[in-house]
KEKE-3310 file (N, C-alpha, C; in steps of 0.2 Angstrom, whole numbers, plus 5000, padded with zeros to 4 digits):
npx = (5312:5303:5290:5273:5266:5252:5238:5230:5217:5202:5199:5188:5188:5199:5195:5191:5179:5162:5159:5149:5139:5134:5117:5108:5097:5097:5083:5077:5073:5060:5057:5045:5040:5025:5020:5008:4999:5003:5002:4992:4975:4977:4972:4974:4981:4995:4994:4983:4974:4973:4983:4994:4993:4996:5010:5016:5013:5023:5034:5039:5041:5029:5026:5015:5009:4999:4982:4984:4976:4964:4955:4953:4945:4951:4954:4966:4965:4961:4973:4982:4977:4980:4993:5002:5013:5008:5011:5012:5022:5030:5043:5049:5043:5048:5061:5062:5069:5064:5053:5037:5026:5012:5013:5027:5040:5040:5051:5054:5050:5060:5071:5070:5073:5083:5101:5105:5092:5078:5067:5050:5039:5028:5035:5033:5038:5036:5032:5043:5059:5076:5083:5077:5082:5095:5096:5092:5103:5113:5109:5112:5101:5091:5080:5063:5052:5035:5027:5034:5037:5038:5028:5028:5023:5026:5018:5013:5009:5003:5000:4991:4981:4976:4972:4961:4953:4951:4945:4933:4928:4926:4915:4905:4906:4903:4890:4884:4886:4878:4865:4851:4854:4867:4867:4867:4861:4850:4849:4849:4861:4858:4848:4833:4817:4810:4817:4829:4846:4860:4873:4890:4906:4922:4939:4953:4959:4965:4969:4961:4951:4946:4940:4931:4923:4918:4910:4901:4894:4889:4879:4870:4873:4875:4890:4905:4921:4937:4953:4970:4977:4974:4976:4974:4960:4955:4959:4951:4938:4939:4942:4931:4921:4911:4902:4904:4904:4919:4933:4946:4956:4949:4947:4934:4925:4926:4922:4908:4904:4906:4896:4884:4886:4883:4891:4909:4924:4940:4955:4969:4986:5002:5020:5027:5017:4999:4992:4983:4967:4954:4948:4946:4936:4929:4923:4914:4904:4898:4884:4873:4876:4882:4895:4912:4925:4941:4952:4965:4971:4981:4992:4992:4981:4969:4960:4957:4951:4952:4956:4965:4957:4950:4946:4938:4932:4927:4921:4919:4911:4912:4909:4896:4897:4900:4915:4926:4940:4950:4965:4969:4960:4958:4959:4948:4940:4945:4946:4944:4955:4966:4965:4967:4980:4987:4985:4994:5006:5009:5012:5025:5032:5033:5040:5052:5057:5058:5068:5079:5081:5081:5092:5096:5085:5083:5094:5089:5076:5069:5059:5056:5068:5066:5059:5068:5076:5086:5101:5108:5111:5116:5111:5101:5092:5090:5081:5077:5090:5092:5081:5084:5097:5107:5120:5121:5121:5122:5111:5114:5127:5131:5125:5129)
npy = (4928:4935:4948:4944:4948:4958:4956:4968:4965:4955:4938:4934:4944:4941:4930:4926:4937:4939:4948:4962:4967:4983:4985:4994:5003:5018:5028:5035:5052:5056:5067:5071:5075:5079:5081:5090:5081:5081:5074:5069:5068:5062:5059:5055:5053:5050:5048:5049:5061:5054:5045:5054:5060:5049:5047:5060:5060:5051:5059:5064:5074:5080:5088:5095:5099:5113:5109:5096:5085:5087:5081:5069:5073:5078:5091:5105:5110:5098:5091:5100:5100:5088:5088:5091:5101:5114:5120:5132:5132:5124:5120:5120:5109:5099:5100:5093:5079:5066:5061:5058:5051:5048:5047:5045:5058:5072:5078:5091:5092:5084:5093:5101:5093:5089:5084:5067:5064:5054:5045:5040:5032:5028:5018:5015:5010:5008:5021:5029:5038:5037:5048:5051:5042:5045:5057:5055:5047:5057:5066:5058:5050:5040:5028:5021:5010:5009:4999:4988:4984:4971:4960:4950:4938:4937:4943:4958:4971:4985:4984:4974:4980:4991:4983:4977:4987:4991:4980:4978:4991:4990:4982:4991:5002:4996:4994:5006:5011:5003:5007:5017:5030:5032:5029:5016:4998:4997:4988:4981:4977:4964:4952:4951:4945:4934:4940:4937:4935:4947:4944:4940:4941:4937:4939:4932:4927:4934:4945:4957:4950:4942:4951:4957:4947:4943:4955:4955:4943:4946:4956:4948:4943:4932:4924:4921:4914:4916:4909:4906:4898:4884:4883:4896:4897:4887:4893:4905:4900:4894:4905:4913:4904:4899:4890:4893:4896:4891:4892:4886:4896:4894:4896:4892:4890:4903:4911:4907:4911:4925:4929:4929:4937:4952:4960:4962:4959:4963:4957:4953:4951:4953:4949:4960:4966:4965:4950:4948:4943:4943:4945:4957:4951:4943:4953:4958:4949:4950:4955:4969:4984:4979:4979:4982:4982:4986:4982:4979:4989:4997:4990:4989:4982:4968:4967:4967:4978:4989:5005:5018:5028:5043:5049:5059:5058:5043:5032:5024:5018:5004:4993:4992:4989:4995:5002:5004:5011:5016:5019:5022:5017:5016:5029:5036:5033:5042:5044:5032:5024:5032:5030:5017:5015:5023:5016:5005:5012:5019:5010:5005:5017:5021:5010:5011:5022:5017:5008:5016:5023:5023:5016:5006:4999:4994:4984:4974:4971:4962:4963:4976:4980:4974:4984:4994:5004:5013:5017:5029:5035:5025:5013:4999:4990:4976:4974:4987:4991:4983:4986:5000:5000:5002:5003:4992:4989:4975:4976:4970:4969:4982:4986:4978)
npz = (5295:5281:5280:5276:5261:5258:5249:5238:5233:5236:5238:5230:5221:5213:5206:5189:5182:5176:5161:5160:5147:5140:5138:5136:5127:5119:5117:5102:5096:5086:5072:5062:5046:5037:5021:5010:4998:4981:4970:4956:4959:4971:4987:5000:5017:5027:5041:5054:5065:5078:5078:5077:5090:5098:5094:5097:5111:5115:5115:5103:5088:5076:5061:5050:5034:5030:5027:5023:5027:5021:5011:5017:5027:5039:5049:5050:5063:5070:5069:5075:5088:5092:5094:5084:5074:5063:5047:5033:5025:5013:5010:5023:5028:5020:5025:5036:5047:5045:5032:5028:5017:5005:4990:4980:4981:4970:4957:4959:4973:4978:4977:4988:4999:5013:5013:5019:5024:5030:5020:5019:5009:4995:4982:4968:4956:4942:4938:4939:4935:4929:4934:4946:4955:4954:4960:4973:4977:4976:4986:4997:5003:5014:5010:5011:5003:5005:5000:5000:5012:5024:5034:5050:5046:5033:5024:5014:5023:5020:5006:5007:5015:5007:4996:5001:5003:4989:4984:4991:4987:4973:4971:4977:4969:4956:4959:4960:4947:4940:4943:4937:4938:4934:4921:4919:4918:4927:4936:4953:4966:4977:4985:4980:4983:4971:4961:4949:4955:4954:4942:4945:4940:4945:4942:4948:4963:4974:4987:4983:4975:4985:4994:4986:4983:4995:4998:4987:4989:5001:4998:4991:4978:4964:4963:4953:4954:4946:4944:4941:4950:4960:4974:4978:4975:4983:4996:4996:4997:5009:5018:5017:5021:5014:5001:4984:4966:4959:4948:4938:4926:4911:4894:4888:4899:4905:4895:4894:4907:4906:4896:4903:4913:4924:4930:4930:4938:4937:4944:4943:4945:4938:4935:4928:4921:4921:4915:4900:4901:4897:4881:4867:4859:4868:4876:4867:4867:4878:4889:4885:4893:4903:4917:4918:4930:4930:4941:4940:4932:4935:4933:4919:4916:4914:4905:4888:4882:4891:4896:4904:4916:4925:4942:4940:4927:4927:4919:4903:4888:4878:4865:4870:4883:4899:4905:4920:4924:4934:4941:4954:4965:4980:4984:4981:4992:5003:5017:5024:5018:5023:5037:5038:5032:5042:5054:5051:5050:5062:5073:5067:5067:5080:5085:5078:5084:5097:5096:5095:5083:5065:5059:5069:5070:5057:5057:5064:5061:5049:5040:5039:5033:5021:5014:5011:4999:4997:5005:5014:5002:4994:4982:4986:4981:4970:4960:4956:4952:4941:4933:4929:4925:4935:4947:4962:4980:4992:5005:5017:5018:5021:5032:5043)
capx = (5307:5300:5283:5269:5263:5245:5235:5225:5211:5200:5200:5183:5189:5204:5192:5188:5172:5158:5158:5142:5139:5129:5112:5103:5096:5095:5077:5078:5067:5058:5054:5042:5037:5020:5018:5002:5000:5002:5001:4985:4970:4979:4968:4975:4987:4998:4993:4977:4975:4974:4990:4998:4992:5000:5017:5018:5013:5030:5039:5041:5038:5026:5025:5010:5008:4992:4977:4986:4971:4958:4951:4951:4941:4954:4956:4972:4963:4961:4980:4986:4975:4983:5000:5006:5014:5005:5014:5010:5029:5031:5050:5050:5041:5053:5068:5062:5074:5060:5048:5032:5020:5009:5016:5034:5041:5042:5058:5054:5050:5067:5076:5069:5075:5090:5105:5104:5085:5075:5061:5046:5033:5027:5040:5029:5044:5034:5031:5049:5064:5083:5085:5074:5086:5102:5095:5092:5110:5116:5107:5113:5095:5089:5073:5059:5046:5031:5023:5039:5038:5035:5025:5031:5021:5029:5014:5014:5003:5000:4997:4985:4976:4974:4969:4955:4948:4950:4941:4926:4926:4924:4908:4901:4906:4899:4883:4882:4886:4872:4859:4849:4857:4874:4866:4867:4855:4845:4849:4852:4864:4853:4844:4826:4813:4807:4821:4836:4852:4865:4878:4896:4912:4928:4945:4959:4957:4970:4966:4956:4946:4943:4936:4926:4918:4914:4905:4896:4890:4885:4874:4866:4874:4878:4897:4909:4928:4941:4960:4975:4980:4969:4977:4970:4953:4953:4959:4946:4932:4940:4942:4924:4916:4905:4904:4902:4907:4926:4935:4953:4955:4949:4943:4927:4921:4926:4917:4901:4902:4905:4890:4879:4888:4881:4897:4915:4929:4947:4959:4974:4992:5008:5026:5029:5011:4994:4991:4976:4963:4948:4950:4940:4931:4925:4919:4909:4899:4894:4877:4873:4875:4886:4900:4918:4929:4947:4956:4973:4973:4988:4998:4991:4974:4968:4954:4960:4948:4953:4960:4965:4952:4952:4941:4933:4928:4929:4919:4918:4908:4915:4905:4890:4899:4903:4921:4928:4947:4953:4971:4970:4953:4957:4959:4940:4938:4951:4947:4945:4961:4970:4965:4970:4987:4989:4985:5000:5012:5010:5017:5031:5036:5035:5045:5059:5060:5060:5075:5084:5082:5080:5098:5096:5079:5085:5098:5086:5069:5070:5053:5057:5073:5064:5056:5073:5079:5092:5104:5113:5113:5118:5105:5101:5087:5092:5076:5078:5096:5091:5076:5086:5104:5111:5124:5118:5125:5118:5110:5117:5135:5132:5123:5132)
capy = (4927:4942:4949:4941:4953:4958:4958:4974:4962:4950:4931:4934:4949:4938:4925:4929:4939:4939:4954:4964:4972:4988:4983:4999:5007:5025:5029:5041:5056:5057:5073:5069:5080:5076:5086:5089:5077:5085:5070:5070:5065:5058:5063:5052:5056:5044:5048:5052:5064:5050:5043:5060:5060:5043:5049:5066:5058:5048:5064:5065:5080:5079:5094:5094:5105:5115:5106:5089:5080:5090:5076:5063:5076:5079:5098:5107:5110:5091:5089:5104:5098:5081:5089:5092:5108:5116:5126:5133:5132:5117:5119:5119:5102:5094:5100:5088:5074:5061:5063:5053:5053:5043:5046:5047:5065:5074:5080:5098:5091:5082:5098:5104:5088:5090:5078:5062:5063:5048:5046:5034:5034:5023:5019:5015:5009:5009:5028:5032:5038:5036:5054:5051:5038:5048:5063:5052:5046:5064:5069:5053:5049:5033:5028:5015:5010:5006:4993:4982:4982:4964:4958:4944:4932:4937:4947:4965:4974:4990:4982:4970:4985:4994:4978:4975:4993:4991:4974:4980:4997:4988:4980:4997:5006:4993:4994:5013:5012:4999:5011:5021:5037:5032:5026:5008:4994:4998:4982:4982:4972:4963:4946:4953:4939:4933:4943:4933:4939:4950:4939:4944:4936:4940:4936:4933:4926:4936:4949:4961:4946:4939:4956:4959:4941:4944:4960:4954:4938:4949:4959:4943:4942:4926:4925:4915:4917:4912:4910:4900:4894:4880:4884:4902:4896:4884:4897:4910:4897:4893:4911:4915:4900:4899:4887:4896:4893:4893:4888:4888:4900:4890:4900:4890:4891:4910:4914:4906:4915:4932:4930:4929:4942:4959:4964:4958:4963:4960:4958:4949:4954:4949:4952:4966:4969:4960:4946:4950:4937:4945:4948:4961:4947:4941:4959:4959:4944:4952:4959:4976:4988:4975:4983:4979:4986:4983:4984:4979:4994:5001:4986:4988:4979:4962:4967:4970:4985:4994:5011:5022:5034:5046:5049:5064:5054:5036:5027:5024:5013:5001:4987:4992:4987:5000:5001:5008:5009:5021:5015:5023:5016:5018:5037:5038:5033:5044:5044:5025:5023:5035:5027:5010:5016:5026:5010:5001:5016:5021:5005:5005:5023:5020:5004:5014:5027:5013:5005:5021:5026:5018:5012:5001:4995:4990:4979:4968:4970:4960:4965:4983:4980:4973:4990:4999:5003:5017:5018:5034:5037:5019:5009:4993:4986:4973:4975:4994:4992:4979:4990:5006:4999:5006:4998:4992:4985:4972:4980:4966:4970:4989:4987:4974)
capz = (5289:5279:5282:5271:5257:5258:5242:5239:5231:5240:5234:5225:5215:5209:5201:5183:5182:5170:5158:5158:5141:5141:5133:5136:5120:5119:5113:5097:5095:5079:5069:5056:5041:5032:5016:5007:4992:4975:4964:4953:4962:4978:4992:5006:5021:5030:5048:5057:5071:5084:5077:5079:5097:5101:5092:5101:5118:5116:5115:5096:5084:5070:5057:5045:5030:5031:5022:5020:5028:5019:5008:5022:5032:5045:5048:5053:5070:5072:5070:5080:5095:5093:5096:5078:5072:5057:5043:5026:5021:5010:5011:5030:5029:5017:5028:5042:5046:5042:5028:5027:5012:5001:4984:4980:4980:4963:4956:4962:4980:4980:4978:4995:5004:5015:5013:5024:5026:5029:5016:5019:5004:4990:4977:4962:4951:4935:4936:4940:4930:4932:4937:4952:4959:4954:4965:4980:4978:4977:4993:5002:5006:5016:5007:5011:4999:5010:4997:5000:5019:5025:5041:5052:5043:5026:5020:5014:5026:5017:5000:5008:5017:5001:4992:5004:5001:4982:4983:4993:4983:4966:4971:4978:4963:4951:4961:4958:4940:4937:4944:4931:4939:4931:4914:4920:4916:4931:4941:4960:4970:4982:4984:4980:4982:4965:4955:4949:4958:4949:4941:4946:4938:4948:4940:4953:4970:4979:4992:4980:4973:4991:4997:4981:4983:5002:4998:4982:4992:5006:4995:4988:4971:4962:4961:4950:4954:4942:4946:4938:4956:4964:4981:4980:4975:4990:5002:4996:5000:5016:5021:5017:5024:5009:4994:4978:4960:4958:4942:4935:4920:4905:4890:4887:4905:4906:4890:4896:4913:4904:4893:4908:4919:4924:4933:4929:4941:4935:4949:4942:4945:4935:4938:4926:4919:4922:4909:4897:4901:4893:4875:4865:4856:4874:4878:4862:4868:4885:4889:4884:4899:4909:4919:4919:4934:4930:4946:4939:4927:4937:4930:4912:4915:4912:4900:4882:4880:4896:4895:4910:4917:4931:4946:4937:4922:4928:4915:4896:4885:4872:4863:4874:4890:4903:4908:4925:4924:4938:4944:4961:4968:4987:4985:4981:4999:5006:5025:5026:5016:5027:5043:5037:5032:5048:5058:5050:5050:5069:5077:5065:5069:5088:5085:5076:5090:5103:5095:5094:5076:5059:5058:5073:5068:5051:5059:5067:5058:5042:5036:5037:5029:5014:5011:5010:4993:4997:5011:5014:4995:4990:4980:4989:4978:4964:4955:4953:4948:4934:4929:4927:4923:4940:4952:4969:4985:4996:5012:5023:5019:5023:5039:5049)
cpx = (5304:5293:5279:5266:5256:5242:5230:5218:5209:5200:5195:5184:5194:5201:5189:5181:5168:5158:5151:5142:5133:5123:5107:5103:5094:5089:5079:5072:5066:5055:5052:5039:5032:5018:5011:5003:4999:5001:4993:4980:4972:4976:4969:4981:4989:4996:4987:4978:4976:4981:4995:4998:4996:5008:5019:5018:5020:5036:5042:5038:5035:5024:5021:5009:5000:4987:4979:4981:4964:4953:4949:4947:4944:4957:4963:4971:4964:4968:4983:4983:4978:4990:5004:5007:5012:5009:5012:5016:5031:5039:5052:5048:5046:5060:5068:5067:5071:5054:5043:5027:5018:5013:5023:5035:5042:5049:5059:5054:5057:5072:5076:5072:5082:5094:5104:5097:5083:5068:5057:5040:5033:5033:5037:5035:5042:5033:5038:5054:5071:5085:5083:5079:5093:5101:5095:5099:5114:5115:5109:5107:5094:5082:5069:5053:5041:5027:5028:5040:5034:5033:5029:5029:5022:5024:5016:5008:5000:4997:4991:4979:4972:4970:4962:4950:4946:4945:4933:4923:4923:4917:4903:4901:4902:4891:4880:4882:4880:4866:4857:4852:4863:4873:4867:4861:4850:4844:4852:4855:4859:4849:4837:4822:4810:4811:4827:4841:4856:4871:4885:4902:4918:4934:4951:4956:4962:4966:4960:4950:4942:4938:4930:4920:4914:4909:4899:4891:4885:4879:4869:4867:4876:4885:4901:4916:4932:4949:4964:4977:4974:4970:4973:4963:4951:4954:4953:4939:4933:4939:4935:4919:4910:4907:4900:4906:4914:4928:4942:4951:4955:4944:4936:4923:4921:4921:4910:4899:4901:4899:4884:4880:4885:4887:4903:4921:4936:4952:4965:4981:4997:5014:5028:5022:5006:4993:4984:4972:4957:4949:4944:4935:4926:4921:4913:4903:4895:4888:4878:4872:4879:4892:4906:4922:4936:4952:4964:4975:4980:4994:4996:4984:4974:4962:4957:4957:4948:4958:4960:4961:4954:4946:4936:4929:4930:4927:4919:4914:4911:4911:4899:4891:4903:4910:4923:4935:4951:4959:4971:4963:4953:4957:4952:4937:4944:4952:4948:4952:4967:4971:4968:4977:4990:4990:4991:5006:5014:5014:5024:5035:5038:5040:5052:5062:5062:5067:5081:5086:5081:5086:5098:5090:5080:5089:5094:5079:5070:5064:5053:5063:5072:5061:5062:5076:5085:5094:5109:5116:5115:5112:5106:5096:5090:5087:5076:5084:5095:5087:5079:5094:5108:5115:5121:5123:5120:5117:5114:5124:5136:5130:5127:5140)
cpy = (4934:4942:4947:4947:4952:4960:4963:4971:4956:4944:4931:4938:4946:4933:4929:4931:4939:4947:4956:4969:4977:4986:4988:5002:5014:5026:5036:5045:5057:5064:5072:5074:5077:5081:5085:5085:5081:5081:5070:5065:5060:5062:5060:5055:5050:5043:5052:5056:5060:5047:5048:5061:5055:5045:5054:5064:5054:5053:5066:5071:5078:5086:5092:5100:5107:5112:5099:5084:5082:5085:5070:5066:5077:5087:5099:5108:5103:5089:5093:5102:5092:5082:5090:5100:5109:5121:5126:5132:5125:5115:5117:5111:5097:5095:5096:5082:5067:5063:5057:5055:5047:5042:5048:5055:5067:5077:5087:5097:5089:5087:5101:5100:5089:5084:5074:5062:5056:5049:5040:5036:5027:5024:5019:5015:5010:5016:5032:5033:5038:5042:5054:5048:5042:5054:5060:5050:5052:5067:5064:5051:5041:5033:5021:5016:5006:5000:4987:4980:4975:4964:4952:4938:4932:4940:4954:4969:4980:4989:4978:4975:4988:4990:4977:4981:4992:4985:4976:4986:4995:4986:4986:5001:5003:4994:5001:5014:5008:5003:5015:5028:5037:5029:5019:5005:4994:4992:4984:4976:4970:4957:4948:4947:4939:4936:4939:4938:4942:4945:4942:4939:4940:4936:4937:4932:4928:4940:4954:4956:4943:4944:4958:4953:4942:4949:4959:4948:4941:4953:4955:4942:4935:4927:4919:4918:4912:4914:4904:4896:4891:4882:4891:4901:4892:4888:4902:4907:4896:4899:4914:4911:4898:4894:4891:4894:4896:4889:4891:4892:4896:4894:4899:4892:4899:4913:4913:4910:4923:4934:4932:4935:4949:4963:4959:4962:4959:4962:4954:4953:4950:4952:4959:4970:4963:4956:4948:4943:4937:4948:4953:4957:4944:4946:4959:4954:4945:4955:4966:4980:4984:4980:4979:4984:4982:4986:4984:4983:4997:4996:4984:4985:4972:4961:4970:4977:4990:4999:5015:5027:5037:5047:5055:5062:5047:5031:5029:5018:5010:4994:4986:4990:4993:4998:5006:5006:5014:5017:5016:5023:5018:5025:5039:5038:5035:5043:5036:5023:5026:5032:5020:5010:5018:5020:5006:5005:5017:5016:5005:5011:5023:5015:5007:5018:5023:5010:5010:5024:5021:5014:5006:4996:4991:4984:4973:4966:4968:4962:4972:4984:4979:4979:4995:4998:5008:5018:5023:5035:5031:5015:5002:4988:4983:4974:4982:4995:4988:4983:4996:5006:5003:5001:4998:4988:4981:4975:4976:4967:4977:4990:4984:4975)
cpz = (5287:5280:5275:5267:5257:5252:5243:5236:5235:5235:5229:5219:5211:5204:5195:5183:5175:5167:5157:5153:5142:5135:5133:5130:5122:5115:5108:5097:5088:5078:5062:5052:5037:5027:5013:5000:4986:4969:4962:4956:4968:4983:4999:5010:5025:5037:5050:5063:5077:5084:5079:5087:5101:5100:5097:5109:5120:5116:5108:5093:5078:5067:5051:5041:5030:5025:5020:5021:5025:5016:5012:5028:5039:5044:5051:5061:5073:5074:5075:5087:5097:5095:5090:5077:5065:5053:5036:5022:5019:5011:5018:5031:5026:5020:5035:5041:5043:5038:5027:5022:5008:4994:4984:4978:4973:4963:4960:4970:4983:4981:4985:5001:5006:5014:5019:5027:5025:5025:5016:5014:5000:4985:4970:4956:4944:4933:4937:4934:4933:4936:4944:4957:4960:4959:4972:4982:4980:4984:4999:5006:5008:5014:5008:5007:5003:5007:4998:5007:5021:5033:5043:5049:5035:5021:5019:5017:5023:5010:5002:5011:5011:4996:4995:5003:4994:4980:4985:4989:4976:4966:4973:4972:4957:4953:4959:4951:4937:4938:4938:4931:4935:4924:4914:4917:4921:4936:4948:4963:4976:4980:4985:4978:4975:4959:4955:4951:4952:4949:4941:4944:4941:4946:4944:4960:4975:4984:4989:4978:4979:4994:4993:4982:4990:5001:4993:4985:4997:5004:4991:4981:4970:4960:4958:4951:4950:4944:4943:4944:4960:4971:4983:4980:4981:4996:5002:4999:5007:5020:5022:5020:5020:5003:4989:4972:4959:4952:4940:4928:4914:4900:4889:4893:4906:4902:4892:4902:4911:4900:4897:4913:4918:4926:4932:4933:4940:4941:4949:4942:4941:4938:4935:4924:4920:4915:4906:4897:4898:4887:4873:4862:4862:4876:4874:4864:4875:4884:4888:4891:4905:4911:4920:4924:4934:4935:4945:4933:4929:4935:4923:4911:4912:4907:4894:4880:4885:4894:4902:4910:4923:4935:4944:4931:4922:4923:4907:4894:4879:4871:4868:4881:4893:4907:4914:4926:4928:4942:4952:4965:4976:4988:4984:4988:5004:5014:5027:5024:5021:5034:5043:5036:5038:5053:5057:5052:5058:5073:5074:5067:5076:5089:5083:5081:5096:5102:5094:5087:5071:5058:5063:5071:5062:5052:5061:5064:5050:5037:5034:5032:5022:5010:5009:5003:4992:5004:5011:5007:4991:4989:4983:4986:4971:4959:4952:4949:4941:4930:4925:4925:4928:4944:4959:4973:4989:5003:5018:5024:5021:5030:5045:5049)
residu = (MET:GLY:LYS:GLN:GLN:VAL:SER:PRO:PHE:THR:LYS:GLU:GLN:LEU:ILE:PRO:GLN:GLU:GLU:THR:LEU:GLU:ILE:TYR:LYS:LYS:LYS:GLY:GLN:LEU:PHE:ILE:GLY:ILE:PRO:LYS:GLU:THR:ALA:TYR:GLN:GLU:LYS:ARG:ILE:CYS:ILE:SER:PRO:ASP:ALA:VAL:ALA:ALA:ILE:THR:ALA:HIS:GLY:HIS:ARG:VAL:MET:ILE:GLU:SER:GLY:ALA:GLY:LYS:TRP:ALA:ARG:PHE:SER:ASP:LYS:ASP:TYR:SER:GLU:ALA:GLY:ALA:GLU:ILE:THR:LYS:ASP:THR:LYS:LYS:ILE:PHE:SER:CYS:PRO:THR:ILE:LEU:LYS:ILE:GLU:PRO:PRO:SER:MET:GLU:GLU:LEU:GLU:TYR:ILE:ASN:PRO:GLN:THR:ILE:LEU:ILE:SER:ALA:LEU:GLN:ILE:LYS:THR:GLN:CYS:LYS:GLU:TYR:PHE:GLN:LYS:LEU:ALA:GLU:LYS:ARG:ILE:THR:ALA:LEU:GLY:PHE:GLU:PHE:ILE:LYS:ASP:ASP:ASP:GLY:SER:TYR:PRO:ILE:VAL:ARG:ALA:LEU:SER:GLU:ILE:ALA:GLY:THR:ALA:SER:VAL:LEU:ILE:SER:SER:GLU:ILE:MET:SER:ASN:HIS:ALA:LYS:GLY:ASN:GLY:LEU:MET:PHE:GLY:ASN:ILE:SER:GLY:VAL:PRO:PRO:VAL:GLU:VAL:VAL:ILE:ILE:GLY:ALA:GLY:THR:VAL:GLY:GLU:PHE:ALA:THR:ARG:SER:ALA:ILE:GLY:LEU:GLY:ALA:SER:VAL:LYS:VAL:PHE:ASP:SER:SER:LEU:THR:LYS:LEU:ARG:ASN:ILE:GLN:ALA:ASN:LEU:GLY:ASN:THR:PHE:TYR:THR:SER:THR:ILE:GLN:PRO:LYS:ASN:LEU:LEU:LYS:ALA:LEU:LYS:ARG:ALA:ASP:VAL:VAL:ILE:GLY:ALA:VAL:ARG:GLY:LYS:ASP:ARG:SER:PRO:ILE:LEU:ILE:THR:GLU:GLU:MET:VAL:ARG:THR:MET:LYS:ARG:GLY:ALA:VAL:ILE:ILE:ASP:VAL:SER:ILE:ASP:MET:GLY:GLY:CYS:VAL:GLU:THR:SER:GLU:ILE:THR:SER:HIS:ASP:GLU:PRO:ILE:PHE:THR:LYS:HIS:ASP:VAL:ILE:HIS:TYR:CYS:VAL:PRO:ASN:ILE:PRO:SER:ARG:TYR:ALA:ARG:THR:SER:SER:LEU:SER:ILE:SER:ASN:ILE:PHE:THR:PRO:TYR:LEU:LEU:HIS:ILE:ALA:GLU:GLU:GLY:GLY:LEU:GLU:ASN:THR:LEU:ARG:PHE:ASP:ARG:GLY:LEU:ARG:ASN:GLY:LEU:TYR:PHE:TYR:HIS:GLY:ILE:LEU:THR:SER:LYS:SER:ILE:ALA:ASP:TRP:PHE:ASN:LEU:SER:TYR:ARG:ASP:ILE:ASN:LEU:LEU:ILE:PHE)
# end
């Protein structure tokens, strides 16, 4: 009888084994360039020195153009001590693999950007032209519009943060305008004993309306809030924990409130433009020296008499009513706005690095993917495609 063959494997090794897939993710190193804002009256910056310290502590590089934080009162020294590299060379900043800025880059700035760069900025579709998107496609750029980035709960964190500032600011600004110093009617926000409180009408019960209401009530004003949505009116009362006058938008009720109002804050948004809810005829019936703050002027305004103004000359008078129609209110409070935006951006940037780069993060983070409108030079936003008559591809077909 022949000798029995000895197997080179043990019995355990011959049993089918579980396959262990490699799940280790290689962390990506970020190199972020932050240019100085050149857009008219844009004074904010995306990242504070504290945020730079947190990012560089994780081994990433941040390069900032000299003077970028000037209006937010962050000096070059603050940034360099936090670990940033400072340069006066604008082209050097735009040659970084990732560019982070508030306003979308100008056509001239796009020329400086290298192919395959990642661009994170506002999109501001209403101010763009077809050539802008053609240039992004030509350079095969991956671009995120931060106003479209969604949170886990479905909200837009940066839009909400800036709306909170705009809402609170609208009350502070109207308080300034009403003082005699600014040719106002000399009334003061504040519940002064024996003096009737200032009457404030707020149109729109979204984030801007909620924070304007919160501030006005806090200063002792009598507030009336109008909105076409009963749910929003119910939410604003629940969020503020106060009962105050709320009404759906009915011309008769609105006209009655406007005749008594000292301050009117318009905070209504539409799909393409804000609906005009206050006609010129309604403005004529208002008190002499009353103040209108049209926060929705960036979408055309909800007051018929509104015309865009600037931070240099923010007010004009029409029918004896003072109008404030500056489209970029948060820029007036550059430091607060910059800190607010920085608080949102920093975790996102660290998360992108942790996931091994933007490519991987986009695969699994639907909220971030919502902000993507260009992927390696391919337009992925249907709304931009429709608006500018361009062809687009669904991002889900490109990434997976």
